[in-house]
N, C-alpha and C positions, 0 to 999 in steps of 0.2 A: 912206581916202576911199573911200565908194560911191554907188553912184547908183539909187535903188529903180525908177528908170524903165532901169534897163542890164538888159542880159542878157548871160547865160553862152555861153560856147561848150564845148561837152562832146565829149571825146575818150576814145575806147576803143579800146586798143592789142593786139592779140590776144597778140601778145608782146611779152614786157616787154622793155625796152631799158636797160642799165646805165650808170652814173654817170662823166661826168669832170667837172674840176673847171675844163677852160676849153679853149674853142675855137680854130682858127684859121677865120677867117673873111673873107678879101680881098673887100674890097667889088668887084675890077675882076672876082669870080667868080659874083656870082649866080645871071647867065643861064645859064650855061656848066657848073653843076655838074653831074655827072654821075649820070644816074638819079633826079634832081629832076624832077618836072615844070616846064613853062616856064611856065604859064598859073595864075594863082592862084585856088583854089577856093571858091567859095563857103561861108557857114554850113553846114552839115547835110549834106555833102557828107560820104560814107568816099574818106580820104586814105589811102593804099598806097605803100609802099617797100620795100626790102630794102638792108640792111647786106652789101655784100660786099668784098673785098680791092682792088676797085677805088673804093671811097667815100673822100671826102675822109677828111685824116687828122687827129685831134687831137696835134699835136707834143705833148705835156707827158707821154701813157702811152701813143702807139701804138693807140689806137682809133679805129675811125671813126665816122664822123656822116653824117647825110642830111636837108637843106634841104628844107622844103616850105612853100611859098608860101601861104597862106590871107589872103582879102580880107574885112576884118572893119567895119562903120557904127561912127561915133563913139557914144559912151555906151552902150558896150558889155563887160558883162565878161565875157574869153571862158576859157572851163576846158578843160583836155586832161589826160585821163586815160589811163595806160595799162597793161595787164594783160593777163598769158601765162607764158610759162617760160624766158625768154630773160634780162630783168636789166637796168635799164637806167635814162636821166635823159631830160628835157624840157627843152627849152632855148628863151624865146622873146625874140625881139628886132624891131626894128621894120626899116623900110628904111635908115636909117644905119646900123647894124649897132649898136645901142642896146641894152643888154641888158636887157629888162622884167621877167622872171621866170625861174624856173628849178625843178624841182621839188626834192625830199627823201628821204632814206633810200629809195635805190633797193633793189628787191629783187635779192640777189645768183642766178646762173643755178643752181646749188647748191640753193635752197629748191625744192620742189614749187612748182608752180603754185597748188595750193589754198590754199598758207601764206603765200603771199605777198602783203604789202600793196600794195593798188592805186598806183601812183606816178602822181601828180596835179599840174595848177599850174595856174596861176588869176592874171590882173592883168586890171587896168582898161582900158579900148581908150576915149582921150578926142578920137581924130581918126581918119575913115575914111581907109583909104588897105590897104596889100598890106605883112603881117609874115612873118615867117619863125621857122617850129618846126624846132629843130634835135631830132632821134633820134641818140642817140649812145650806142655800145657799154660796157658793163658795163669790158671791158678791150679787150687786143689780140686776142682770141681771140672776139667775141662778133659773131655774124653772123646773117643771116636776115629774112626777111621780115617785114615786121609791117601792122599795120592803125590808121589812124586813124581814129573816127568822130568828127564834132562837132554841136552842139545849142545852144539858147541857155535860161538861167532866170535869173530873179529873184534876186536876193542881198539881204541887208541883213546888213551889216557891224558895224553899233553903230548909234547914237542909243535910242529907246526900245522897250521890251520889254512888250508887256500881258499883264493873265492871260488864260487861254482864249487865248492868241497863239501861235501857229504860225508859224517862218519858217525857212529858207534864209538860211546864210552859207559864207563861202568863207572859207579861211585861206591868206594868203599869206607866211607866217613870224612874224608874231606874234601874239599874242590877240588876241579882240576881244572891248569891253567894251559891254554894253547897261545904260539907265537904268530900272528896275521901280520901279513905282510901286503900290503896296498899301493899296486902298484901305480893304478890310475885311479885320480879322486871322482870321486862320483857317490852316486846316493845307494847305498846296501844292505840289506836286509839278515840278520843274525837270528837265528829261529832254533830253541832248544824246546824237542819235546820226548815228553814221556808219560809211561802210563802206570809208570812206579811213584814217582818221586812228583811234588811241587819244585819245579823248575824253575829255575832263577840267574837270572845273566847279570855279568860287568863287563863293559868293554869301557879301557881306557888308554890313551894315548893322543899326544900332539894336538895338544890341551882338549882334548875330549874327555867327558868320564861322565858317564848313562850308565844306567841298571833297569832292569824290566822283569817283573816278575810272572804276571796272569795275562800280558797281550796275545799269546799266539792260541788262547784258546784251545783248540784241540778238542781229542775225546772225552779229556778228563776235566775242561776249562783251566786246566792247571802248567799248561806249556807257557814258555815263555818267547817273549820276541823282540828285539830292537829293530827300526827303521832309523838310519841316520846318516848323516853325509860326513865320507870320510876324504879327508886328504891325502896323498901319497906319503906313506910312512909306517912304521913298524907299530902294532896295536897288542894287547893285551887282553885276550878274552876269557873271563873263567866263568866258570860253569859249576853251580853248585846247587844245591837244594833246602830250599824251604821249610820250616818247621822241623818236627820231629822225627820222618821218615829222611834218612840220609844215605840208605842205599838202594842202590838200584841202576837197572839200564837207561839209557837216553840217547836222543841222533841231536847232532849238531850240525847246523849247515849255516854257508855265506852265501850268498846271491846279491849281484845286481840290479838296482831296480831303476826304472825309464823314473827320470822326473816328470813333473808334471808337466801334461801337453807338450812336452818333448822338449822343454824349452830347457838352454842354456842357464844354470845359475849366474847371477849378476852381485854378489855383494857389495858393490859402491859403484862411484861412476852417477852420470846424469838420470834424473828421470823429470818426464816434460807430461802437459794434461794427457790423457788419455792413455796415458802410459799403464802396464802391468809387467809384474816381475815375479819372478820367484829367486828368492835368496834363502838363505842357510846361517843362523843362531846359534853359535857355541862356545858363547860367555864374552866375546869381544861384540857392542853394537856395530853394526853395519849403518854406515853413514855415506850417504846419496846429497847431491847438489840437485837441488830446484831453481833454474831462471824463469823469474814472472816479465814480463814483459809487456801486457795490460792487467790494469785493476780489473779482478774478478773473484768468483766464492770459492777457493777449492776445498775437497773434500778428499782426503787422503784416508784410504785403509787400509788394514794390516790384518792380513786373516791366516790362522793355523791352527789346525789339529792338533797340533802336542806341545806349541807353547803360549801363555798367558802373555797374549802379545803388548806391548809396550813402545807408544812412538813420542819424539820430543821434535818439535821443528822453531829453529831459531833462526834471526836474521832482520833486518831494516825493523828492530825496535819491538821484534816479536817473540812470543817463550811461550810454545802452546805446546802443551804434555795431558796424553791421553792414555787410561787404561784399559778400559770393557767401555767405549763408550758404541763399539760394535757390537755384533750378536757374542752372547754368550761370553765365551774372554778374549772376543775380539777388539782392535784400539780404531778410532774413529777421529781425525782432527776436522774441524772443519771452521772456516774463517774466511774473511776476504784478506786480500793481500794484495798490496802496492805493488810495483817494480821493482824489483831488486833479487839477490841474490841470498838464497834461503840455504840451511841445512839442514837435511830430516834423520834423526835419529830412530833407528827399528832394532828393537832388542824382545828380551824375553824380563816378565817383570821381576820373578827370583832367580837368583843367583843360581847357578849352576845347572838349567837347563839347558837343552838343545836343539834344534830342531827347524825344520823348513816352512816358510812363510810366503805369503802372495802379497806386495805391496803395488795398489792402484789409485792413481789418481787421476781424477775429473775435475771439472769445473765447470760456472755457469755465470752468468750474468750477475754485475753487481753496482748496477745503476745507483748514485746515492744522487741525493735534492740537492737543490741548488742553494743559496741563500734565502735569496727570495721568498722560496716555496717552502720554506721551516718556520711557517708562521699559524699560528691556530688561533681561530676567531673563536671566544666561549669554546660551548662541546663540539668535539668534531673528533678527527680520526686521518692518522696518515702513516705511510709505510718508509723507510728510509732503510738505507745499510751502516754501520758501522765499519771502517778501514783501521787499518794500524796504526793510521797516524793519530789517532785516538778519541775522546769525547765529543758530544756535538751541542750546541746549543738550539734552544727553538723558542718562538717569540709568545706568550699567552697572554691575548688581550680579554680581560674581562668588563664586561659593563653591567653586570648586575651583581650584588653582594649575595654569601651565602654559602654552602655547604657544598665542597667539591673533590672531587677524586682525577689524576692524573695517574694512566697505568702503560707499562712499558710490558711487551708480551714477545717474546722470541725461543725458537728451537735452537735455536743456533750459539747463541752465549749465556751468560748470568747474566741478568740485564741489571743496571743499577742507575736510580735516579736523587737528583736535588733540586729542588724546589725554592729560588728566591726571589724578592720582591717586594710588592707594596708592606707599607707597617712592620719593615724588620722579617717576613718569612723568610724560613732559612730552615728546612727541612732536608732530608735525605731516607733512602729505603733499599733493601737491596731484595730481600722474597717475601712483603707481604701478600706479593699478586697470586701466590699460590706455586708450588714447586721454585722454579730461578728466575719469575718473572716477580718483577719490582711496581709497587704501589702506593701513594701517598694518598691519604685524604687530610683534608683541612679548612677550616673556615677560612672567605677569601673578599676581599673588599674590591672595587671598584679598581681595575688599573693594569699594568705590564707587567708580566712574572718570567720569570727566563725557567725556562725546564731546561735540565741538564740531562743527556742518556749518555751512558757509559756500559761497557762491559766489567764484568767484577775481573780481576785479575788482567788487562787491559784485551778483553774478548771480542773477536771482531764478529759482523756476520748480522744480516737481518733482524728486522724488528720491526712491530709497530706501536704507535704511537696515541693513546686515547684519553680523551677529557670527558668527563659527565661532569650533570651539577645532579646532587643528590637529595637535596629539597625544592 
């Protein structure tokens, strides 16, 4: 529950005070607590005190506490925050000793003050009156002075969240949920920042479900940020705290973002050589049509900062798949394509991912040798290209008996070799040439042999074929 007209009370304690699970608060001792001021202090005043060996005792663990009376008006949201080196917790009670709220995950005294998360507490005040803030030590050895400052702040802990909107919220233990209505489809950035809690964001709706912990960085490095494409429609944004600290203040904003290079999204349609487009994947593969007019080597790149890119190209007897052949987690397909129509599918490798990507298509010449040129006399080398129509045969003539080797090397395909011929020779190889190159070594007698060069799993691309005499 929240009130837009409400205000928040801010409390900063110079020395953090430790956690305890229970308090001994006899109602008859309210006005007589040692070291506690007798008059309630208004919002905005600085409250001070000290934990000593004479402070009230928490019977469950031997720690000490001090209670500070504070006067609040109705329809306000009070906030208390402790900072410092001692480690501790805060708890708020009404004038009937009813527990209203307590802080979570107090820092321990062994932690450096600069590394300790702020201890924060918040509660909605429905009626005017005097309330009691209990400052408790972390254990029986926690003593020392402290300061508490107060202020007011409007909060929204639920309801509607608009684009280009920024609000302040406060956790009292449970996540806060907001409704986001996107009128215009586009790229949006949702940012949650907090100096108190480790921010955590979830966004769901219209087949989108994404989350983030620390991408927003911020002063503490624990802010959350989501940048994603949103179609028109309704979404749920859930702001929560990661880890043990689940109470504290935060800001939440939604801002439209420009697309890369100002491009409009292209999530389907035709792609052509020298084309580069921006798309968005949110679960369903984005499918494009590639029309090939002339035989050529095609290089297709899918790049993304948020996706593990995954590409599939099918058609005209071709079935090419790639995950990480580009830079990092980018995908790259490379092969020689015959004229025809192909389907290009762009997606993320892992289920449940979403993000922007860039798709680029480039071509280069793919000249292939004629039948007459596919002949090797003894020791030699030639370069050729495998098309999508399959393997190629080469005539290898040997005049002198001896030990020979034939090697097929390529940076574009997984080479595969077969050798047949005189004296019943029938050999094959996949990767003996190192990496994805193929190599066959054997003793041969004079005569004609057939070298069959192909790509493993029907790969296409340019390659080099070399024959050698080893003795």
